[in-house]
N, C-alpha and C positions, 0 to 999 in steps of 0.2 A: 503493500500498499503506499508504495513511497513516492512513486512517481503519481502523475495526472491520471495515469489508468492500471489497474493492478497487473500484477505477473501472474500470463497466461500459464506458466509452466508449474508454478507453485501452487497456483489456486487448482489446478486442476488434481496435483498431489494430494493438496487437503481433501478437497469432494469424494478422493478414492479413499482417506484416510477414516473419512467421518462412514462412508457408506461401508468400509470393513470393522469400525466401531473400534480403531486403534486409538483413537482419542474418543473422551467421552463428549456429551452435550453439554454437561455443564460448562465444560472448559472452553467449549466453542461459542456457546453464547455469552460466557462473562466475557471472551476476545470482542466479540464484537461489539458489546455494549460498553467499552473502555473506545472506540473509534468515533470521534466528534466532529472532525472536519467535514460539516454536511456541504461546503459546495464543490466537492471533487462529484460530480455524478458519477461516472463508471465505478468511483472506488465503491461508495454507496450501493449502487446497482448490484455491483457484485455480493454486497454481504447478504442486500436483500436476496442474491438466487440461493447462496447458502441457508439461509433461515428455512429459504423455499423447501430444499430438500427433506427438513426434519419437523419445522414447526408442529406439525398436527400429528406425531405420533412419537414422542417423546417417551423416553422409559430409562429404566436403573435398574438392575439385579443386583447392585454390590452392596455394602454397607447401610446404615440407616445414616449415618453422617452425609455421605454422598449424596444420598434421596433427599437430605435439606440442603445441600448444597445445588443442589437444582433446583428445588424451587427458587431460592434465593438466585440463582443464574436467570431462571424465566422470569425474575419478578425486575432485576435490571434490563435484561433483554428487552419487556414489555416498554420501563421509561423510556431506552434507546428507540423503541420505533416510535414512541409516541413525541420524543423529540425530532426524530427523522421529519416523520408526518407534518409537526409545525414548521419546520426550516422548508420544506418542499412548499407548503400552503404558500408561507409567505413569499419565496420565490417565484409561485403561481402569481401572486397578485403583483409584487413587483414586474413580472413580464407581462402581463395584460395591462400597464401602465405605459408600457415601452412597446406593447405591439408585439411580443413574441410569446403568446404563451404556449405551444407545443410543450417545449422542453418540460417545464413546472410540471404542466398537467400528466404526463408519462410517471413522471417520478412519484408523484402526491397519490396517483393512484396505486403503483406499487406498493406503499406504505400501507395505503388502507387495506388492500387486498389481502396483504402478509397479516396485518392486525387481525383480520376479520379471519382469517384462517388458523391463527393463533387462538384466538376467543372464543372459536364456535367449539371446539372439540371442549366438555365438561371436565375430561380427564386434567386439561391444563388450568381449567378455573378454579379446580379444587388444590392444583399445586398453588397456584396464587395465591387461594384462600390461607393455606399453611405459612406461605410466604409472608403475607401481610400481618400473621400473628407473630413470627419471627422478629420482624424489622417493621415495627411502626412508622419510623420512620421515614421509610424508603416509597411506605404509601403514601403519605402524606405527601410525600414528592410529585408521585403519579397523578395525586388527584389535584395539585398547583398545576401540573402538567395537560391534565384535562380541561380545567378552567381556560387556559390561554391558548388550548388550540380552539376550542368552544368559540371565543372570541373571532379568532383568525377565519377562521372556517365560517364564522357568519354571515360575511360577506362574499361567498362564493358563489360565481352563478350556476354552475353545473348542477342542478339537483341529483343527478345520479350520485356524483361523489358525493354531497353533504346528505344525502340520506343514509349513504355506505359509514360516512363519520359516524352519524347520528348512532346507528346499531351498533359500533362497536364502544363509544363511550357509555351508551345502557347495558353492554356487556360488562365494562370493566364496573359500573358501579351496580351491579347485579352480584359482584362475587363478595362482599363482606356478607350480604344475605341469604345467602346462599342454602340455608337450612332451614331459612322462617316459612319457607310459601309451601302450604298446605293446601288443598283444593276441600272446599265447600262439600258437605253432599245436599245435594238440592232435587233429587229425585223421590227422599223421602216427606212424609209429612207428620208423622207420628213418633216420636222418641218415649217410649215405656220407660225408659231409667230417667228421666228427670222428672216425669210424672210420678214416678215410684217415691223418688228423692222426696220429691214435695210430701207425697200422703203419710209419708213414714215420719218426717219434720212436725207437721203438723198433727199428726195423732199422739206422736208419744214426745215430742221433743219442743213443746212450744217455749220451756226455758231457756234452751239452748241458743249459745252465744253467735251472733247473727254474721260473724266475719268468719266463723269455721263452716254454715253452710254456704256462705257467696264461695268460700275456696274447694267445696264439695261442688259445688254446681258447675265453676268454671272449668274445673277439674272434667266433671263429663262432658262439657262441651266441647272442649278442647280435645279431648279421647277421642269424640264419635263427629267432629268437623261438623259441628251442628250450627247453621248459620242464625245470626242476631235474634232477627224476627220470629221462625219459626221456633226457639229458644225460649224467648219471652212468652209466645203464645202457649206455648207445651204449659209452664207455669201456671199461667191464668188457668188455662184449661182445666189442670189438676186440684186447682184453691176450688174453682166451681164446682168439682165432682165430688172434692171434699165437703164441702158446705152441703150438697144436698143428701150426701151420704152418712152424714154425722148424726148417732143416736142424739133423742131430744135432752136439752138439758146440759151440763157442763161443757158437754162433748161440742154442743153447738157452740156455744158463746167461745170457746176456746178455737174455733175453726175460725168463726167470727174474725175475733182479732187476730190470727194468723193471717190471714186475708187479706183486711185494711189497715192494720199496724205494722203487721212485721215484715208481709212480703213487699210494700213500696221500701222499707229501709232498706230490705236485701236489693231489689235492684238499683236502690244511691249508689250502692256501695260498687254492684256491676258495672256502673256508669264509671265510675271510676279506675276501673278495671280496664274496661275498654277503650282507654285514650280519647278517641273521637267525639268529643262535646257533642256536637249536632250531629253527627252519624246515631247517636244512641238514642235520642227521641225520636228523631226519625223511625229508627228501628221499632221502639214502640208504641210508637203512631202503628205503625203497618200491622204491629202484631194484634191491636186494636181494630184493626180494618179486619182483619182473619177472623177474630174472635166475633165480630158483629154477624159474621157469616153463618155461624153456629147458632141460628135462635133455639131451636130446641132446647139445648143447654143453658142458656142464659134464659128462656122461659121457666124451665124446672125451678133454675134457682132462684128466682125473682117469685115464682109461687112459694115455696119453700121460706123465704126468709121475706114472703110478706112486705114487698119493696121492689124499685128499680135498682137492682146490684150494680149493673155498669155504672148507671149514674153518679153511685156514691165511690166507686172506684176509681172512675173518671177524674174525680174532685179532689183526691188524695194525691194521684199521681200528679193532677197541676200544683198540687199544694208544693211538692216534693221536688218538684222541675222537669219532673219526666217527661211531662209534654208542657207544648206550648199552649197559650191559650186559645187559642183560634184552632187548635187539632181538637182539643178539650171540647168546645161546643160544636164544632163540626160531629164529632163521633157523637155527643149527644143527641141532637138534632135525628143522627142517622135512627141512634136506638129506639127514642119516643118513636118516630116514624114506625117500625118494627113491632112497638108494643100494640099498637093500635089493634093489630091479626091479632095477637097472643089471645089465648083462650082466657074468657073472664073469670075472675075468682067471684064467687059469690057476695056480693060486698056486705053483706050483714057481717057475717062471722066475723070477720077478721080488720073491722073497719077501725073498732078503738085499741088495736093493740099495738103499742109502740114496736116497731121493729127492731132486732137485735142491733142491725149494724148502727143505728143512730142512737143507738143505748151503749153499745162497745166507744164508739167515736165521743161519745159526752165523760165516758167512764173514764178515759185517760186525762184527762186535764185531773180530772177532780183525782185520782191518783196522788198526783203533783201536789194538791191541795193538802191532801191527808197526810201522806208524807212529813209537810210544814208544820202541821198541826201537833203532831206525832214529836215530835222535833223540843216542841216546849217544855218548860218544868212540867213533869207530874204533880207535884204536889201543890203548885198554884190552883191549879181549879179542876181538880177529879171530876166534877159533875159535869162542865162544860165536854170535857173529853169523852165522857160517859152518852152523851148526846149525838157527837159525831160515831161512836163506836155503834149505837145502839141503830141508828139509821142507818148504817152498812149492813146489820144484820137482817133487816127487811126483805121479804120478796127474795129475786134473783141478785140484789144489789153487790154482795157480797162476790158471789162466781162472777160478776159482770167487771168487777173491778181487781180481782185477781187475774182474770183471762189480758182484763188490759195490762196491769204491772208486770205477767207473763212474757207480753210479748213485745213488750219496750226494755226488758231485760231490768225494771223497777221490782221483780219479785223480790230477790235477795235483801236490798235494803229494805222491803215492805218488812219481810220476817222479821229482819235485825231489829228494827222497831219496835215489835211488837214484844217479841224476846224481851228487852231489855224494861216494856212496860211491865211485861208477867213479873221478872225477876223483880220492881220497883214495888209489885203490890202484895210478894209473898207475906210479908209480916209489916204491923204497924205496930205504933204506939198510943194509936187513938182511943179512948175509955167510950165515948159514945156512939149510938146505934147507927146514925146515919154516916159518917164518915166510913164505920166499921162495912156497912152494905153494900157503900158505893167500891169500895177497897174488892170484897166480896166478888161484884160484880164485874169488876174490870178486869182481876183475873181469872176467871170465869170467862168471860167473851175472850180475852187472849191466847188461855189456854186450848180453848174448842177452835180460833181462827189458825193456829199455828198446827194444830192437828191434821184440820182439813188440807190446809196446804201440803203439810207431808204428804198426806193420803193422795190428793189430786196430781200433785206435780213433783214429789219424791223428796226425800229425805234430806237429799244432799242440798236444796234450796235452804235449806235451816241451819245445818250444820257447817260452823264458821274453820274456816280453815287453820288457826295456829291457835286454839287454845289448849291450853295443860292445864292439870292439876286443881287448884282451889277456885282459878276464876271461871271454870265454866259454867253459864247460869244453867237455875235449876231444870228448867226444858228441854234443854240439849242433854242434861245426864238422863234424865226422865225417859227421853223420846229414844236415845242411846240404847238403853239397860232395858226399858219395861215396854216399849212401845210393840207389839206386834205386828209384822210388815209381810208381804210375800215372801217367800224365801229366806225370812226367817225365824230359826225356832229359839224359843226362849225356856230357861230352865226356870220353871217355878220356885226352886228351893233354891234359888240363887240368894249372896247375901244381898243384894237391891232389895229383895221382894224382904228383907227381915231386919227391920232398923230395931233399934231401940226399944227391950220389950216394955218400959214404963210408958212411954208415950205411947204403944200401944194398945197397953191396958185401957189407958185413960181415954182412948177414942175409942176404945168398945162399949167402956162406963158409958161415954156420951151418944153414941150411936142408940145404946138400947134402953137408956133412963130417962133421956129427955124427951121433951114431945116434940123440938125441933132443934136443927142444930145451931151452934151457937157462933156468932161472927164475929164480935169485941175481939181484939188480942189474938185471935185467930192465927197460926202459924201455917198458911195455906201446904204452902212445899211439904213441910213437915207431913199434916195429914194426909197428901195426895203418895207419898212414900211408904208411910205408917196404912193406908186402907189396906193393902195385900195381907197381911200379917194380920188384920184386922179381921177380913174376910175368914180366913181360915181359922181362926179361932170360932167364930158365928159359924162355919160350915159344922167343924166339929159340933159345937154345941146341939147342931139342931141333929146331926147325923145319930148323935147320943142320947136323943131325945129330952135334952136339958131345955131346949127352947121351943116353942110351937110354932105352927107355922104361920098363925097372929104376928107374932112376937118377929118375925122375919120380916115380914110384909111392912111392919112400923118402922124394921132399922133400914131395909131399903127403899122406903120413902124419903127417910132424913137423908140419906145418903143422895139421893136425887132430889131432895125438894128443895134446897136453897143455890147449890152450885152443883151443877151438871159436870165440873171435869172431876167431882171426884166419882161418879158411876163409870165415866171413862176406864178413869184407874182401877178402878174394881174389875171391871171386866175384861179391860187387858190381862190382868193377874188372872183371870179365871179363865180367859183362853189358853192359856200357858200351863194351865190346873188341869182342865179336861183331857189334853191331849196325853197328859201320864197317865189317867184313869181307866180301868178296864169296862166294858161295856156296861155290866150294873153297877159300877159307883160314879154312873155319871150324872144320873135323874136331876139330883138336888142343886150340883152347878150348875145344870141346864137351868133349871127352872129358877135360880138366883138370877142369872142374864137374865130372861124372860121377863123376871119381877123389877130388873131393873132398867128396862128398854122401855118399857110404857111411861106416858108423863104422869104427872101427879094430879088430879085434879084436887088445889083447895085454894083456898083463897088468900092467905098468906105467902104465897111466894113472891120472889123479887121481882125487879121490873123483867121486862123483858123475855119472860119466862119460856113464851111459847116459841119465838124466833130462836131460841137458845137450844131447845131441846130438838128441833127440826134437824140441828146442827147435828147436835149429840147420836142422833138416831143415823144419821148418815155416815158417822164414824164408827159406831158401834156394828154397824153391819157391815162394814167392810170388816171392821178386825174380825169376825167371827167367820166371814164365810168361806175360806180356807179349813176351820176346825169343823164348822156346821158339817161341810161337804164329807168332811172325812170321817166322823162320824153320823151320819146320814141323817141328822135332825133338823127340824127346820122350827124356826122362829120366826114370828111374824112379826116386824119392824113395820110402826105405825108408818102408812106409805102419803108419802109427797105426790105421788100420780108421775112421779119421771123414773126410770131406772137409775139407780146411782151409780149402777156400777156394769155399764152395758158391754164391756169387752171380757166380762170375765167369765171362766167356765165353760170355752168355746169350743172344747175337743168332745167328740162324739165318744160315750160309753164303751167300755169294752173292747175297743179296736184298737189292732196293735198300733203304736207309734209310726210305724215304718209308713203304714199303711197308709195313713192320715195324711202323713210327710209326701209321698208319690202321688197320692188323689189331689191333694191342694194347687201340687207344682202343676199337676196336669191340666187342670182348670186353669188355672192364671195363664198356663202358656198357650190354650186353646182361646182365652178372650186377647189377649196380648197386651194386659195391662193387670197391675196388684191394686187390687181395693184393701181400704182399711181394714176391713174384717180380717182379712189374708194374712194381713201383715202380724195382727197379732194370735194368729194361728200358725203363723211360722217363728213368730217370738218365743211363743209358747215352746213349741218343740224344738227350739233351741236350747232352752230352759233347760226342758225334760232329758232330750237326749245327750248335753255334751255338744264342745264344736266339732269335734271330731267326727262323731255318726252324723251329726246335720250335713257339714260340710262334703262328707266321702259320699252319702247319698245322695245328695243334689249333684252331686260330679257324673255319677250313675246314671243320672237318670238325665243330664246331659249328653254323655257319651251315646246312647242309643238313640239320640236324634239321626236321621240321615238326608234329610232335606234340609238343603243350604239356608232357606229362608227363616225354616223352621231353627236350626241351631242358632243361627244369628240372634234371631228373638231371646231363644232361651236365654243366650249371653247377658241379651241386656236387662234382661229381669232377673235374672242368677246374680248379676253385679248388683244391683238396688236390694236383694233379699240379703245379700251382705253383708249390707251397710248396715245393719242389726247392730252387729260387730265386726267391722272390718279389720281391724287389728290380728285380733285372733282368727280371723278366719283365716287369714292372709297367710300364717306362721302355719296353719294347719296345711292349706294346699301347698302351699311351694316346700314346705318342710318334711311333707309327710306324704303327700297323696302324689304330687307330681315328681320326687324323686324314684316314689313306688312303681308307675307306671314306666318311667323312662329306663328302670335299670333291671324289669322283669321281661324277658324277651315275648313271655306267654300272653300279655297283655298288648303286647304292641300294635295288632292289629286294631285295638280300639282307637289305636291314635290315627287313622287314616282321614282323610278329609273326607264329608264337610267336619265331623264331632272335632278331630285334631285342631282344625283350624280354629274352629269355636273356641276349646277349652284352652291357646296358644292367648288367642285374645284377651278370655276373662281371666288367665294369669296376670298376664300384663299390667290389664286395668286395675287390677286389685292390689298388683305388686307397687304401681304407681301411687293410687289414692291411700296408701297405706304408709308409703315412704314419703308424700309429703306431709301429711297428716301426725306423725309416728313424734315429730320434732313439738307439736304442741301438746295440748294434752287429750285424754280420752277424754266422749264426750261422759254427762254424768248419766245419760242411760246404759254407756257403758262401763261403767266404774260402778252401778249396781248391781252389774252380774256376776256372780259367784263364780271365779276365777280354775281355770282347770290348771292342773299343772300338768303340758303336756312334757312331762320329764323337767330338769333341768336344761334347755336349752345348749348349754357351756359344753354337758359332760356329751350329748346327743352330737353333737358338731364338733369336733375339736379341730381348731385350726390352727396351725403352728404358728405361735405366735414368736415373731423373729424379733430379735433383737434389732434397735436402729443401727447398730454399727456395720452389721451385716448387710442389710438394706442400701445402706447408705454406700459399702463398699461397691455393691452391685451395678449401683446408678453411674456411680463413675468411671466404672470401668465402660473402653471404649468398644473392647473388642465384643458387641452383641450379639453378633449372629449365634455364636455355639452358647453362649451362657443363658442369656434372657433370652431372645427371641424365638428360640426353637427346640429348647430341648424337650426331647420326648417324654424324658421318667418325670412323673407328676410332682415333680420338689416345688421348693419351695420358688426358686427363680421361675419356673412356669407359671408358677399362681401370683406373681407381683399383678396387682392391678392400683388403679387409680386410688382408689379407696384409701390403699396402705399408703400412700403419698401423700392422702391430704390427712391422713391421721384419725379415721373415721373411729368412734368407738366400738371394738368390734368384741365389746361383753352385752353389747343391746341383741337382744335376741331377732328383731328382724333384719340387722344388717348382719348377722352370723349368718339367718338362712337366707339370704339372696348369696353372701358369697360361697356360699355351699353349692347354689343353685349352678351361678356360672361356671362354678371349678364342672359341676356333672356336665353342664353343657360342652366343655372345653375340651372335656376328653372324652364326648361324644363323636366332638366335629374330628378329632385326631386320632379316634379307632378307626380299625380296617374296616369293620362291617358299616354297611349300611342299611336305612331301613325305614318303616315308620318314623320310627323313633327320630331318627336324624330329620326327616320331613319336618316335623314337631319342632326343633329344634330350629330348623331355617324359619318358620311361623315365627315363633315368640318372636325372634329378632327381627324379623320384617314388621309385626305388632310394635316392639319398641321402636324402633328407627320412625313408624308412623305415627306416635303417639307423642314424639318426648317434643320438648321447646329444644332450644338451640343445644345440643349435646354440651358434656361438659358438668362440672359441679352439681352436685345435687339431683342429679340422676342417678336410675338404680344402676344406669349402665357403668359405674364408676368402678362394681365390683368386679368387673368382667376381665379377666387375667388378658395381657397385653397379647399373649400368645395367640388368643381366640381371634384376633384379628387376621392375623393371615391364614388359620385355618379355612375361617367364612368367605374370605374372597375367592377360596376355590371351589367355593356354591355358587353355582353359574347364577342364580337368581340373586345373590348378594354380590355379585361382585361387580359393582359401579362404584364411582368415585362418590357420589353424594351418601352412598350406605355407609363408607369408610369415616367420611368426614362424621356423620352423623352419631357413630357409635362410638369414637374416641374422644377420651379426653383430650380439647384443644389446648386448654389453658397450662397443660403442664408440657415441657420441654419435650420428654420423654414419649409422650402423645402425641406430640407431633412428629418425631420421627417414626413413631410406628405408623402413623397415616401416611406418611411421604413412602414410608418403605413399599409398604403396602398400595399406595395409589401409583408408584411410578411402576412396580410390577403389574401391572394391570395389560 
């Protein structure tokens, strides 16, 4: 390149050396990129010719270092091409001014042609993607050259060259974004997973964190590539179905609060996730347009709620800034026109009943006011406070307020305030009757409310996180040790039921001798804790004929006559006691429960007695439900006309639970969506059979599916059923069931397509959901479940915990070929993965299970035998790539050994540069080396 034109002899030698691969592509590219005298046309053209020989078929089969070298050389060659193009364009412009365009135009066309040829290969773009991460500064230089080139070419008159240049610059700009492009599913309209997740949350987890629901929904949206308008539509559809299906009473109020208070909040958070502010309101508007076409669904919901539901929903969305005012008005008008044709209700019967939606929306600000009132000093105006609480007890006010508080995340502080009030009223120093009765009432109302909250929303709402020792409030102590709950067995002889005997004796005497309960200077917490032992004394006296039935009646009337909470404490102990008795010994204890359950018809009860008795009865009914079923006894609780326990006792008697499970799954699969009753049945079966039994039997059902669309629907439904306890199910699925299927050759046939593909999809979805959420806390619903110890995961999956020194030695050694990247024996070096370099905690069961699953996958790919199990591994990896956001830190693929990459590339379906970029952790230098090596060899 010394003279004005290159030496043809040396040039032909060079071309020969390149063709026979005596010199590496990277050294040629590096050498070319150092030439910068663009005024020598012939030299530049000769270099462009050399590039033309190989720029679309680069490869490198040696060490990882050299592959990274190729990436860097390609990056500098791209920069050189851009500079060369800019220089040619500059000369063309000068030539046009001077009137000799031909020469410049020919060279510009040559440059653009080489640029296009280099960039049109995906493999080259993938190598450039790696180079960009290796050398950020060089990439910045390329971006500058692009801007400069754009300015020069903007004045080009030749449209063909200009469009070619624009195409090249678009390709270059797309390199950093190579992994984030996903096609959305446009051909589907129903998404059963979203539907089921919403139903599950609305039925079982109203108090759950909005944030975790948003994350779960975003995960589903991403994994299933759901377009936003259809996603929002599916959420609304599920809400309306939930409203229509919900049993009357508390459940109906919970659903109303969920739909009108919580879901708008969820959408506000989703809007933040979806960056485009303007677009999201457009999508919500579009979702409502679709929703308005579902007239029968909306009519049925309106009929159930006795009002125009859509109208209220639109107003809420307008308030939250999810819809513009114009959209709200036009949608309202459309719905109004549709409602003209709706089947008319008989106007008389429901005209004067206020719709729940209005009540719930009004209850929300009331909750805030009550919280403020409760913050005041209780000792200053106990009567005023009593007035507020009394008002809360009437009709369905309490359930309305609790539902509104639960849906807006205020229930925990609501409960805290009542615990403080209850603690404050346990004893007082007053002497006169009036303040004593006010104190008794405040104690009683707060106690009943807290029991009711614990039974309706779960005891986690009430328990405070960090209280220990002496400062635990009375109610928390009582609830943890003495209150019967589903799945909690109490010991009637536990010390908590056996307080100081002198207190018990004085309480027995008080109940037996006086005509009514004394209130002055009464220590209510002591009375509540002593009542169990007192009842035992009284029962013994009755059994032995010391007390007649009339005396028992008088005693039970005394217990429930003034303060209902004493009756609740008494029944709580009786329930534990009855469980321990033989069939013929139960009669008197059950008789006593019956006595305590009915109201007392007397003149001198305290204020709000009837309202308190209603709450007391619903508490007692729930407390006794389990024991009455187990002892086949019936007790008539005074009914309020509404089923207090709508989802209780759903399993058909005398049928094996496995049959029930397969039956209900078949029904759900046939329908194509999960309803709230089925969710409760699945939950009960999960409690009864345990996680392994539940998961294993449902996977067996999935593997029976032979039609593709059925298998896919089964996966969407199973994923949502597994959300009942995703963490534990994932551990079982990835730690036990999959390894069992993959290592036992007699089961390989069940992994054929379509069930195999479906199972791979399900496994990846579960792994991703659990992995992304297990950094947070388990939801309250899952904490409540009694954990199965699936043995200790650490002993079950031993991983060689290597000392950092050995790890670091391995990483710093450069002869990567033999020892890190391809050793056949499954030693430490071959199982080295990104997670170890990120020092992920391997004592965590989920991380352990994932690491082991990927070791198994790696050994299957490296083994000599192929079969359905190798095919399954390929589907599993394809699904991982399909669902992942940009590869790298925090994804499940960080547990995959680096050696797996070179094995995977041998599988034809996986041998694409994009797949390699997606499955390697490009944030690590070693990850980039592995990726460069695999891509350069393609």
